[in-house]
Each structure stands twice: as structure tokens, then as C-alpha cells.
N, C-alpha and C positions, 0 to 999 in steps of 0.2 A: 875848738874841735868842731868840724862840720856836722850838721845834722841832716837827716834824710827822712823823707816820708816812708812809712812802713812798707808800702807796697813798692815804692822805688827801690828799697833796700833789698826786699824778699818778695818778688812777685807771687811766690807760692806759700806766703806765710799762713794763708788759711788751712792748708794741708798740715802745717806745723801745730797750729792751735786746735786742729780737729774739730772745727765748727764753732769754737767759742770766739767769735769775732768780736773785738771790743768796740769797733766802729758802730754807731747808731744807738749805743747804750745811753740812757739818760743819766745826767749829771745832777745830783742832788746835794744840798748842804747837809753836813754830817748830823745824823740824828734827828733829821726832819723830813717832811715830804716837800720841802720847798725846792722846786726844781729850778736849776740855774741854767741849763742848757742840755746840750748832747754832744757826744763824741763824734767829731766829723773825721779826725785822722789821729795819728801818732807820729811822733818825731823820735828817731832813734840816732845814736851815734856811729862812728866807724865800726864799732865792735857789735852793733845790733842791741845795744842796751836801751831800754826805753828811758827817755829823758822828759818828755812832754806830751800831754795829751792836748790836742787842738779841740777847744770847746766852742761849739756854735751857739751863740746867744741869741740867734735870730728871732726866736719865738717871743722875746720880749724887747730886745734891742736889735732893730732890724739890721741884718747883714754883718754883725760884728762877730769876730772870732778872737779868742784869747788862748793863752797858753796856761795849762795847769802842770806843774812839776809832778812827776809820777810819784814822789814821796808824799805828795799831798792828796794823793788818790787812793781810795780803798775800793777794789772792784769786788763786787759781789754778784756772781752769775746766777746764784739761786733766785735773785729777784731781778736780774738783768739791770743792775744799777751801778753807777760810779759815785761813791760818796766823796766830796771834797772836804778834806780835813781843814778846818779854820778858815773857810772861804764862804763869804755870803755874796749876795747879789750885788750889794753895794760895792765890795771889793772887787767883784768881777767887772763892774763898770768902770772901776778906776784903772784897771789893767790896760796897757797899751794894746792896741789893736794889732792882731797878727795879719800880715800881709803875705800871701802866698808868693806873689810875684817878687817882692823885694827880699824874701827869705830871712834867715835869722843870722845876726852877727852878735859879737861879744856885748856891744853897747846896749843892743836891744834886749838881749838876755839880762843884762844887769838892771835895766829898767823893769823888767818883769819880777826878777828876783827881789828887787827893792821893795816891791809892794808886799810880797809875802814875808819879808823881814822886818816889817813895821812893828815898833813896840806894841805890847798889847795883844797882838795876834795870837791865836791859840798855839800854833805851831812855832812861832818866831822864837820862843823862849828855848826851844829845843835847838834851833839854829844857832843861837848865841852860845849855848853850852858846848855844842859839837865843834863850833869853829874857834872857840877861845883858845884852843891848844895849838892853833896854826902859829907859824913864825911870823906871818904877816898880820896877825891879828893883835888888837890892843890888849896887853895883859889886863886881867880882871883882879883888882886888889881886894882881897878878903876883908880889909880894913878900910873900905871906901869912906871918904868923909861925908858927913851928913849935911844936908842943906839946912837952912834955918827953920825949916818946919820939921826937923828932926827925921827926915826921910833919907834913905840911902841915896847917894848921887846916881843919876842915870849913867849906866855903863855905856861907853862910846860904841857905836856901831863897829863891828870888825871891818877892817879894810881887805879889799881882794885885788889882786894883781891879774892884768890881763894875760901876762906870759906864764904865770904860775898857777893859775885857776885850774882846779880839778873838780869835776862833779862829786867825787868821792869825798871832798872836803865839806860837804853840806848834805850829810844823810838825811837831814829833816826835809829837804827838798827833793833829793834824788835817790835816796835809799828806802827800801822797803823793810821796815822793822817787823819785829815779831807780832806787835800789837795789830799790824795791818796785813796779816797773812791773808792770801787769797784762798777762796775755796774753789777748788776745781771739780766739775761734776763729770763722772765717767759714765757714759751711756752705753746701753746694748739694746739691741732689737730682739724681739721675740715674735713668735708666730701666735696670732689669735685666731682661733678656729670658731667660726660661727656658721650657722645654717640660715638660708633663706628660702621660703616657699614661693615657687613660681610655678606657673601653669605650663606643663609639658605638653598638653594636647587634650583633645576630648574625643569621646566616642558617641556617636549618634546611632541609635537603635530605632528602626522603623519597620513597617510591614508593606509588602507588595503583594499583589494579586496575580497569580500565574494561572494560565487556562490550560487545561489538559482534556484529553478525550477519554472518557470512562466507558468501558463496555460491560454489559450485564446480559446473561443469558436467561430468558423467561420462557418456560414451557407453556405452550398454548393449546387448547382443545378446540376442535371444530367438528360440528356434527354434519353428517351428509345422509342421504336416503339411498338405501340399497333395495332394489326391487328384485326379488328372486321369483322366477317362474317354475313351478314344479308339476309334475303330472300325479294327480291324486290317485290312490289305490283303487278307488272305485271309478276310475275314469271309464266312461262308456256305459256307465249303469244309468238306466232311465229313472227319473225322479218322478215324484208324484205330481198329479196336476195341482196347480197353484203353488208349488214350491218354488218353481222358477219365477223369480222377480227380475224381470227385465226393466233396467232404468237407464237413463242417460243423464249426463251431467256429472257433477262432482260426486264422488262416492266416498273418499276419505281425505283428511287434511293432517299433515304432519308438520310440526314446527321444527326448524333447524336453528341451532345455536353454535356460535363459535366465540372464542376468547381473543381479545386484542390486547396489545401492550398498554399498560397505563403507567408512564414514567414521569416522575417528579423528582425534585431536588430538596433536600433539607440539609442545614448546616449543623454540623456537630464539632464538639471540641476534639482537636487531635492532639496537642501537647500544649504544655506551658513553658514559657521561657522567663526565668528569673534574672534579673540584673542587680549586681551588687558590687561594691569595691572592697578590695583587700589591701592592706598595707604591707609592703614587703620592705626588709630592712637590709642595708648593706653597708660596708665600711669603705669610705674613700679616704686615701692617703694623698697628702699633698707635701711638697717639700719646696723650700726656698733658702736663698742665702741670706743670713742675718750677720749683722755687724755688731762688734763689741770693742769698747774703747779700753785700753790698757794704759797705765801710767808709765811714761818714759822719763827717767831722771838722768839728766846729762849734767855732770859736775866738772869743774875744772880746779886744778890746784890740789887734788886728792882730799877734798873736804869730806870729813864723815857725815854720812846721812843715816838717820834712825827712823825706820818705819814702825808705826805702831797700829 
């Protein structure tokens, strides 16, 4: 069966997975923080089923890529990790290198699967159990003879045929069992309302001097001399000798006064200006489009699905 890179099979696969892209996730040995590599690609079959993860070991084995059967991978999006079940760094080093240019054929896959089927491997026991029912597999005798150390004889490795091989025949390598269920995180967006204080402007208050013409009315007094000439009642009457005093020169002096304007300026308080700030409150409303992820379940064959 031909295998394809995920993006070649479905260019829009990122929309299908709604952002949970497996590419780039770190691959770790199961139950440890021992990093083996990172996922660089995914290989799928003609029906779009995941078959292998392409693991790049470049950070510790320069430039080498190997294949990890999907049944040996447990994807945990909560920590953005892929855990390789029963796979260690040493086993990864023993895997045949994946060459993108030469592609994948049955012989190459058998070399890869042979590494994962090795006796003593954590998951290979499940492979023997699941494949022992195949017609092409060597039957397992419940009463297998013991060797001279009184240990059960090693069960022969099941045989596989190029023409009849199916991925479904090895669920331990290509099936996702209940123990390795994936956890999908559904996201939604929400609006977060915050406030920030920023300078809106400033008001500068100063004083300027304006010039105006002021007018004031001042009443002034001025003295003047009025000389009146009158004829006395006894005019023409002779006076006694010696009474008439004939003199020359100044006879009388009269001082004259007048008022003049005396104008001066003085500063007085006209008014007070008080400057203060007041805080006004108002409600601002904003709206935006938010996204929410919903779970889509697509089944074939009428299989029952129970949601809890």
C-alpha cells in the first residue's frame, strides 16, 4: 500500500485538525523526559489513516530521520509531546534511515517493523499476541517444550507475506488502543477588557497684560479776583482834613489758589481663578468576533459513540 506525506495527501489538513498540528512536537521515551527527536512529518495510507510519524533525530544524530509506527505513539497535546511506546534512543539509532527521495516500499517497512518486533521490546509482546491468530503466523503451542534450563522455548517470530500484509494485522504497531487515547483540547476565545491610562492632552493657564484707557472726572476749584467799583452813598461829601490818605504803590495783596489733577495708579485684586481637575466617568462598549472550537465526530460503519 502506498504511503503519502500528510500535506501531499491533504493540503488543508491544518483546517481539519483546527490548529493541533502534530508537526514539530517533541518525541520522548515513554514515561521519561528523555527526548528522542521531533516529528518532522506524517505518512498516511490511501485512505488517510496515520501509519508512521517521521521522527527527526538531528539534534543528537546529525541529519537522520526514522519512522515511528502510529501505534507506538501517544500524542499528548496538553504538553505538546509525543511519547514513543517501548522506544529508546538506542532503538532509534538501530532503525533504518528514512530517505524522502527513495520513498517507502514493503522491504523497507519490514526492516522498520522488524526492529519494533524484537523480543524483549515493551510492545513487541502485544505484536506477537495480536498476530498469532493470522493464518500466515506460526501457531503458538500452549504446551511448548522446555529447553534444558527448564525455560519455555522461544516462540518463532510470526511470518508476514508481501501480498497479504495489512496494517490492521498488527494493531500494536498501527492501531490506537484505548490505553493510548489522545486528549484533544477544544479552545475558545474570549474578550479581556482592560484599561490603560494615557495622556490625552494638557491645559496651560497663564496671565497676560492688556492695556486700556481709563477715564475719571475730577472736580477742580480755581480762585480768581473780582474787582467791583461802586459809588458810595456819601459820594461827594467832603472829608475832614487829614482823613484823606493819598498813597502810591501797593495797597492790597490777594493770593489766588487753584486745584490741579493729581493722578496715580494702584493695583487692586480684581478676581481669583481657581484651577482643579475633576474625573468624569463614562462606559465604553467594544465588540469583536471570537472563535470557539467544537468537537466533530465522523464515524464510518455505524459504530456507536458514547459521550460522557
